[in-house]
N, C-alpha and C positions, 0 to 999 in steps of 0.2 A: 814358508813361514819363517825359517831362519834368516833368509835374506831380508825379509820385511822387517824383522826385529832389529837386525844390524843397521839397516837404512834409517829406521826411525831413531835409533840411538845416535847415529851420526848427525841427523838433522837437529835433534834436541840439543846436542852438545855444541852446535855451531849456529843456532838460530839467532843469536844476538850479535853475530859478527857482521862487519860491513866492509872489510878490506877486500881488495881485488886480488884474486889468486893469479890471474893472468889477463893482461889487457887484450883487447880485440886485435886480431892479426898475428897472435903468437902461434908458433908451431912447436910441438914437442915430438921427440923420437925416444922410444924406450927400447932397451935390449935386455933380455934376461931369460928366465925359464918359466915354463908353465907345467903344472901337474894336473892331469886330467883324471878324475876319479868317477867313472860311471857307476850308476847303481845297477844291481843285479835285477833279473826279471824271472822270478820263479815260475811264472805262468808258462814260459817257453822252455824251462829247465836249461836255460843258457845264461851265462854271465860273461862279462867282458872286463878284463883286469885294467889296472891303472897304468899310466905311462907319463914320463917327463921328457920334454923336448925344448930346444931353444925357441924363444918367441920374440916378436918385435911388435911395437905399437907405434902408430902415427896419429897425432891429434892436432886438430886445427880449431882455434877459438874465433868464430865469426863475430861474437860479441863478448864482453868481459864476463868471466866466470863460466861461460858455457862452451864446452868443447865437443867436437865430433871426432870420435876415435875409431880407428880400424885396428883390430887385432889380427895378426898373422903369425904362423908358426911353421917350423919344420914338420913334415908329416908324422903323426903319432902312429905307433904300431901297438896293437892290443891283442893279447891272446884271448881266444874264445874257449870257454870251458862248458862242458855239459855234465851230466850226472856221473860220467865215467872219468872225468878229469879233462886235461887239455885236449881240445878237439879241433882247433884251427886257429886262424889269425886273420886280422884285417888291418888295413891302414886307413887313416882318415885325415882330412884337412877341415878345420872348423873356423873359417874366417868369421869375425863378428864385428858388426858396426853398431856403435852406441852413441847416444846423445847424453852428455854428462854435465853435472853441475859441481863445480869446485868451490869449497868454502875456504876462508882464510881468516884466522884470528890474529893475524899480524905476527905469529910466531913461526916456528920451524916445522910444525905439524899441520898438514893441510889435507883434511878428509874430502872425499868426493862420492857421489852416487850417480848411477846412470842406468839407462834401459835402452834396449835396442833389439836387433834381429841377428840371428845366427843362420848361416848356411853350412851344412856339413856334407861333404862328399866322401863316399867310401870307395876304396879300390884295393886291388890285390887281395880280395877275399879268398880264403882257403878253408876247406873242410877236409880233414885228413882221412876220414873213414868212408869217403864216398867219391866216386868218379864224377858225380853230378856237380854242376857249377853252383857255388854259393853266391848269392846276390843280396846285397843290402841297399835299399833305395836311398837316394840322397834325401836330405831333410832340411826343412825350414822351420824355425822356431823362435820364440821370444827369448831374450836374455836379460838378466839383471846383473848389475855390477856395483860393488862397493870397494873402497880402498882408501889408503892413506899414503901421502907423500911426506917423507922426512927430508926436509931441505938441508942440503949440504952447503950450497951457496944460493944466490938469487936465481941461478939458471940450472943448477944441478940438484937432483933429488934421488933418493932410494924409495922405491914404491913397493908396498905390499898390497895385494888385492885378491878379491874372490869374486867369481862369476857363477851364476846358476843358469844353465842352458836347458831349455825345453827341447829335448832331442829324442824323437821317436822315428823308427825306421821299420819298414816292412821287409821281412826276411823270406827269401825263396831258396829252395834247394832243388835245382833242376826246374821241373815244371810244378813242383809242389810248393804251395804257399804255407809257410810255417807259422805265420802270424806276425804280430807287431812286437818289436823289441823296444822297450822303453829304457833308454840309457840315461837321459837327463842328468848329466854330470855336474858336479862342482869342479870348477877350474881355479886352482890357486896359483898365484904368480908372485915372483919377486923380480925386480928389474931396476936398472939404472936409467933415469929419465933426464934428458937434456932439452932445455928450452932455447928457442931461437926467436 
């Protein structure tokens, strides 16, 4: 709901603009940091804490204003907590592919909205109080994206953005199925973006 409200506000604010944010054939590369904030899951009495890691984006504009973006990042490491406190850890990679529309009012502030798909793979799962192997299944889910580019020059910008990722994983400890863990994080980013 939050993402929908942000997206509608961006659309409303730029609905009357007609300038081109980026011509067809443009590439952008962004480098910065991403903050992953998973939600807790009381049903399993497990929670996963937040983490910040370096991130990079690549975007190609096949037609004006419309970009196809890939988000990649250094592996995130999250502590796992149960009712007794810190219980384990897990690493994950959440590459996300999005189709995006960039607005431009002719000024130095360019908002955009997007939607796409996320694939998250988990590895190095550890559960400290058990000799059994902890296993989190890889996940496919939808992703929404909103953000704003603050232009420094015609080719350089600072980007602030937010993503919501539908991320659910089945959890096993040894042969025992513990159930589904709904992480569905917000991912907040800041980056420097270069156009070519």
